[in-house]
TITORVEX-237401 format. One line per 4 residues: number of its first residue (from 0); their letters; for each residue x negated, y, z of N, C-alpha, C. Coordinates in Angstrom, 3 decimals. Layout:
<marlums>
NUM	a	X,Y,Z,X,Y,Z,X,Y,Z | ...
</marlums>
This chain:
<marlums>
0	madi	-3.693,-4.643,-5.751,-4.173,-3.250,-6.423,-3.391,-2.305,-4.638 | -4.190,-1.551,-4.821,-4.313,-0.422,-3.326,-2.718,0.212,-3.121 | -2.724,0.409,-1.721,-1.671,1.062,-1.596,-1.907,2.925,-1.992 | -2.668,3.426,-2.009,-3.237,4.718,-2.594,-4.281,4.858,-3.882
4	tlis	-3.826,5.375,-4.812,-5.414,5.782,-5.417,-5.725,7.191,-5.367 | -6.746,7.310,-4.808,-7.893,8.688,-4.885,-8.337,8.915,-6.030 | -7.883,10.034,-6.324,-8.411,10.800,-7.748,-9.257,12.072,-7.420 | -10.533,11.896,-7.529,-11.210,13.379,-7.502,-11.500,14.184,-8.679
8	gstl	-11.833,15.278,-8.465,-12.715,16.058,-9.755,-13.541,17.003,-9.246 | -15.008,16.960,-9.295,-15.643,17.682,-8.671,-16.887,17.947,-9.045 | -17.015,19.682,-9.204,-18.452,19.684,-9.786,-19.717,19.704,-8.850 | -19.447,20.236,-7.657,-20.484,19.849,-6.878,-20.366,19.353,-5.678
12	gsae	-19.188,18.724,-5.932,-19.075,17.216,-5.205,-18.292,17.197,-3.797 | -17.260,18.944,-3.315,-17.118,18.737,-1.928,-15.472,18.463,-2.470 | -15.125,18.139,-3.838,-13.684,17.238,-3.625,-13.663,16.099,-3.545 | -14.735,15.534,-4.119,-15.686,13.839,-3.968,-15.111,13.568,-2.222
16	yvae	-16.108,14.676,-1.543,-16.189,14.463,-0.032,-14.637,14.404,0.659 | -14.356,15.320,-0.021,-12.339,15.137,1.094,-12.141,14.230,0.819 | -12.133,13.338,-0.576,-11.229,12.257,-1.092,-11.871,11.006,-0.229 | -13.051,11.135,0.083,-13.265,10.045,0.509,-13.373,9.848,1.953
20	hlae	-12.994,11.158,2.564,-12.636,11.642,4.304,-10.834,11.317,4.184 | -10.320,11.683,3.070,-8.633,11.441,3.227,-8.686,9.787,3.349 | -9.390,9.151,2.318,-9.425,7.567,2.068,-9.712,6.918,3.180 | -10.229,7.223,4.054,-11.084,6.965,5.184,-10.071,7.336,6.248
24	klee	-9.193,8.197,6.290,-7.893,8.395,7.260,-7.109,7.352,7.143 | -6.553,7.584,5.616,-5.624,6.556,5.327,-6.143,5.013,5.629 | -6.953,4.605,5.333,-7.376,3.634,5.571,-7.147,2.979,7.544 | -7.211,4.450,8.195,-7.322,4.038,9.603,-5.939,4.055,9.768
28	agft	-4.967,4.736,9.272,-3.591,4.225,9.413,-2.522,3.085,8.737 | -3.528,2.195,8.298,-3.083,0.600,7.921,-3.086,0.687,5.757 | -3.159,1.939,5.399,-3.427,2.152,3.974,-4.240,1.172,3.278 | -4.454,0.586,1.692,-5.346,0.173,1.037,-5.228,1.658,0.645
32	tetl	-6.558,1.923,0.245,-6.796,2.762,-1.005,-7.927,2.487,-2.141 | -8.227,2.965,-3.270,-8.874,3.158,-4.031,-9.580,4.265,-4.461 | -10.766,4.775,-4.721,-11.014,6.327,-4.742,-11.798,6.261,-5.874 | -11.497,7.291,-7.066,-12.023,6.860,-8.707,-12.101,8.425,-8.853
36	hgpe	-13.617,8.679,-9.194,-14.076,9.596,-9.387,-14.161,10.409,-10.829 | -13.310,10.934,-10.781,-13.224,11.386,-12.570,-12.832,10.103,-13.587 | -11.548,9.173,-13.162,-11.202,8.436,-13.585,-10.756,8.426,-15.283 | -10.547,7.733,-16.266,-10.175,7.411,-17.543,-8.769,6.795,-17.101
40	lael	-7.446,7.288,-18.116,-6.064,6.944,-17.779,-5.850,5.154,-17.740 | -6.852,4.881,-18.548,-6.578,3.322,-18.328,-6.941,2.682,-16.844 | -8.204,3.429,-16.386,-8.172,2.954,-14.862,-7.032,3.059,-14.076 | -6.457,3.980,-14.427,-5.291,4.289,-13.042,-4.141,3.283,-13.453
44	pqqg	-3.695,3.137,-12.144,-1.936,2.434,-12.013,-0.931,3.513,-12.313 | 0.352,2.723,-13.677,0.732,3.712,-13.944,2.263,3.443,-13.144 | 1.818,3.055,-11.443,3.026,2.985,-10.834,2.450,3.675,-9.449 | 2.976,3.649,-8.234,2.717,3.734,-7.027,2.341,4.812,-6.588
48	vwlv	1.446,5.156,-5.454,0.619,6.173,-5.002,-0.287,7.099,-5.667 | -0.725,7.936,-6.073,-1.721,8.790,-6.338,-2.126,9.995,-5.442 | -3.291,9.842,-4.989,-3.884,11.378,-4.320,-4.767,12.146,-5.176 | -4.197,13.287,-5.448,-5.146,13.904,-6.371,-5.947,15.124,-5.556
52	vtst	-7.309,15.030,-5.439,-8.073,16.101,-5.017,-8.869,16.545,-6.287 | -8.942,17.756,-5.920,-10.067,18.536,-6.936,-10.028,20.119,-6.979 | -11.448,20.419,-6.969,-11.869,21.827,-6.887,-11.674,22.566,-7.867 | -11.786,23.401,-8.245,-11.628,24.561,-9.493,-13.038,25.189,-9.828
56	hgag	-12.878,25.006,-10.966,-14.567,25.336,-11.532,-14.323,26.731,-12.771 | -15.115,27.319,-12.340,-14.881,28.628,-13.627,-14.272,29.097,-13.573 | -12.874,29.336,-14.093,-11.936,31.090,-14.100,-10.445,29.812,-14.240 | -10.509,29.274,-13.254,-8.924,28.124,-13.038,-8.967,27.368,-13.686
60	elpd	-10.232,26.653,-13.932,-10.574,25.469,-14.731,-10.702,24.049,-14.173 | -10.319,22.288,-15.145,-10.512,21.902,-13.885,-12.180,21.419,-13.816 | -12.824,20.628,-12.743,-14.072,20.096,-13.165,-14.176,19.643,-14.617 | -15.491,19.213,-14.797,-15.881,18.626,-16.163,-15.466,17.220,-16.397
64	nlqp	-15.279,16.498,-14.725,-15.392,14.918,-14.194,-13.865,14.514,-14.595 | -12.914,15.791,-14.694,-11.333,15.219,-14.570,-10.957,15.944,-15.815 | -11.543,16.295,-16.865,-11.035,17.238,-17.698,-10.706,15.974,-18.934 | -11.437,14.860,-18.777,-10.954,14.064,-19.667,-9.487,13.551,-19.669
68	lfee	-9.283,13.117,-18.327,-7.926,12.725,-17.403,-7.422,13.388,-18.343 | -6.940,14.805,-18.032,-6.457,15.780,-18.083,-5.854,15.758,-19.404 | -6.936,15.426,-20.344,-6.456,15.733,-22.148,-6.112,14.315,-22.801 | -6.380,13.038,-21.707,-5.994,12.030,-22.123,-4.202,11.937,-21.515
72	ieeq	-3.726,12.391,-20.759,-2.548,12.382,-20.332,-1.731,13.187,-21.155 | -2.036,14.755,-21.734,-1.618,15.569,-22.303,-1.736,14.839,-23.766 | -1.997,14.245,-24.494,-2.128,13.796,-25.759,-1.419,12.372,-25.613 | -1.904,11.362,-24.930,-0.750,10.067,-24.868,0.254,9.986,-23.999
76	qpdl	0.732,11.128,-23.215,1.727,11.509,-22.605,2.488,10.001,-22.020 | 1.741,9.609,-21.638,2.534,8.596,-20.904,3.890,8.537,-19.811 | 4.660,7.665,-19.753,5.694,7.687,-18.806,5.239,7.377,-17.256 | 4.867,8.569,-16.223,4.796,8.142,-14.983,5.787,8.329,-14.027
80	savr	6.752,8.418,-14.397,8.130,8.310,-13.437,8.077,7.473,-12.525 | 6.983,6.436,-12.709,7.184,5.110,-11.298,5.734,5.846,-10.608 | 5.143,6.811,-10.955,3.950,7.354,-10.097,5.056,8.290,-8.775 | 3.936,8.218,-7.409,4.714,9.421,-6.832,2.784,9.635,-6.398
84	ygav	2.869,11.122,-6.051,1.507,11.507,-5.914,1.514,12.560,-4.784 | 0.074,12.797,-4.029,0.484,14.118,-3.490,-0.904,15.156,-4.320 | -1.251,16.079,-4.047,-2.206,16.855,-4.907,-3.009,17.943,-3.611 | -4.212,17.948,-3.511,-4.655,19.026,-2.917,-5.744,19.363,-3.619
88	gign	-6.209,20.659,-3.600,-6.739,21.543,-4.368,-7.777,22.313,-3.379 | -9.103,22.657,-3.793,-9.811,23.284,-3.178,-10.733,24.652,-4.478 | -9.946,25.522,-3.518,-11.025,26.950,-4.530,-11.302,28.026,-3.135 | -11.372,29.261,-4.222,-11.527,30.592,-3.332,-10.977,31.824,-3.900
92	reyd	-9.997,32.062,-2.700,-9.238,32.925,-3.389,-9.645,34.085,-3.756 | -10.968,34.681,-3.671,-11.221,35.784,-4.140,-11.143,35.918,-5.402 | -10.528,34.353,-6.180,-11.036,34.573,-7.813,-9.237,34.723,-8.010 | -8.992,35.145,-9.380,-7.580,35.242,-9.763,-6.824,34.057,-9.843
96	lfcg	-7.356,33.171,-10.435,-6.728,31.608,-10.326,-7.044,30.783,-9.719 | -6.825,31.172,-8.368,-7.457,30.203,-6.734,-6.501,28.746,-7.042 | -7.294,27.433,-6.782,-6.740,26.252,-6.939,-6.108,26.415,-8.769 | -6.900,27.237,-9.373,-5.831,27.167,-10.789,-6.108,25.092,-11.533
100	aidk	-7.256,24.340,-10.699,-7.155,22.864,-11.579,-6.410,22.167,-11.078 | -6.115,22.245,-9.388,-4.625,21.630,-9.215,-3.251,22.143,-9.674 | -3.168,23.383,-9.649,-1.622,23.624,-10.537,-1.723,23.082,-11.778 | -2.889,22.924,-12.508,-2.647,22.633,-13.684,-2.472,20.716,-13.620
104	mdnl	-2.948,20.440,-12.904,-2.784,18.647,-12.700,-1.286,18.325,-12.043 | -0.976,19.437,-11.394,0.296,19.058,-10.535,1.308,19.786,-11.956 | 1.212,20.253,-12.532,2.208,20.785,-13.458,2.555,19.653,-14.597 | 1.349,18.839,-14.864,1.286,18.076,-15.983,1.787,17.137,-15.578
108	ltar	1.687,16.059,-14.096,1.589,14.861,-13.811,3.270,15.029,-13.561 | 3.744,16.077,-13.046,5.397,16.785,-13.402,6.249,16.522,-14.496 | 5.308,17.048,-15.371,5.724,17.065,-16.944,5.947,15.484,-17.369 | 5.270,14.804,-17.109,5.430,13.310,-17.587,6.019,12.341,-16.640
112	gakr	6.522,13.099,-15.150,7.788,12.426,-14.746,7.538,11.783,-13.471 | 5.898,12.222,-13.106,5.805,11.550,-11.358,6.245,12.423,-10.618 | 6.616,12.308,-9.519,7.245,12.954,-8.615,6.000,13.460,-7.320 | 5.827,14.667,-6.923,5.241,14.733,-5.701,5.537,14.706,-4.110
116	igdr	4.929,13.908,-3.634,5.303,13.900,-2.338,4.916,14.882,-1.688 | 5.839,15.880,-0.756,5.159,16.777,-0.067,4.889,17.701,-0.532 | 4.427,18.710,0.021,3.838,20.089,-0.208,2.268,19.610,-0.828 | 2.043,20.679,-1.757,0.658,20.587,-2.246,-0.373,21.567,-1.221
120	ldid	-1.245,20.856,-1.015,-2.417,21.566,-0.143,-3.414,22.655,-0.528 | -3.387,23.443,-0.433,-4.742,24.483,-1.442,-5.404,25.092,-0.474 | -6.978,24.403,-0.377,-7.599,24.471,0.551,-8.666,25.949,0.026 | -9.094,27.087,0.708,-9.756,28.246,0.498,-10.784,27.994,1.083
124	vmeh	-12.112,27.911,0.650,-13.221,27.241,0.920,-14.269,28.697,1.866 | -13.453,29.938,1.638,-14.061,31.180,2.169,-12.648,31.118,3.741 | -12.124,30.584,3.968,-11.837,30.368,4.995,-11.713,28.917,5.987 | -11.999,28.157,5.447,-12.689,26.354,5.762,-13.898,26.171,5.371
128	eipe	-14.731,26.459,6.123,-16.450,26.076,5.201,-16.387,24.584,5.430 | -15.662,23.685,6.406,-15.933,22.212,6.104,-14.121,21.763,5.645 | -14.210,21.650,4.328,-12.597,21.717,3.440,-11.770,20.049,4.047 | -12.824,19.289,4.545,-11.977,17.806,5.253,-11.167,18.506,6.417
132	dpae	-11.596,19.583,6.931,-10.843,20.095,8.418,-9.439,19.891,7.903 | -9.357,21.216,7.197,-7.477,21.298,6.857,-7.315,19.922,5.966 | -7.950,19.472,5.206,-7.218,18.298,4.809,-6.789,16.552,5.428 | -7.468,16.896,6.561,-7.315,15.811,7.549,-5.891,16.423,8.111
136	vwvg	-5.597,17.306,8.562,-4.488,17.912,8.998,-3.443,17.564,8.567 | -3.815,18.258,6.907,-2.521,17.595,5.880,-1.992,16.026,6.058 | -3.144,15.486,5.800,-3.216,14.068,5.256,-2.237,13.583,7.043 | -2.289,13.822,7.609,-1.676,13.311,9.209,-0.384,13.515,8.553
140	swks	0.306,14.344,8.124,1.754,14.122,7.893,2.018,14.082,6.541 | 1.030,13.856,5.781,1.801,13.723,4.288,1.814,11.994,4.458 | 1.059,11.503,4.814,1.089,9.858,4.879,2.340,9.492,5.640 | 3.233,9.856,6.327,4.307,9.602,6.969,5.428,9.878,6.131
144	li	5.491,10.295,5.015,6.312,10.637,3.623,6.239,10.024,2.360 | 5.141,9.130,2.554,5.002,8.066,1.455,6.031,7.168,1.635
</marlums>
């Protein structure tokens, strides 16, 4: 089992790129990782550390590849109290529901008993043309909290 399971939700690929970049940085720091793009609940360990990276689609919605996982967790209501997680959102601050997808995932995971590690990172693509840059800075301090 990997030390950290990265979960990405992406419409155009930016969250996938960020998740893969963070996995690389975590591996350089000595962690083992597994990166899953839009996984099903059955694919995820019900313990350990998750790192959720998602963009926001439309009006604050989850990307299509992450929506099924969200719905599975809502419907099955698994006990995630053995899960600790990090949260990275990618969005555009010009929209009312900036980083709405990570906000939904963050709230759902907490409601199921998971505990967030550190602060959530919300990346504004209008401010950061390359979202991997602020994510790399964030993960540098986040990994010390694990």
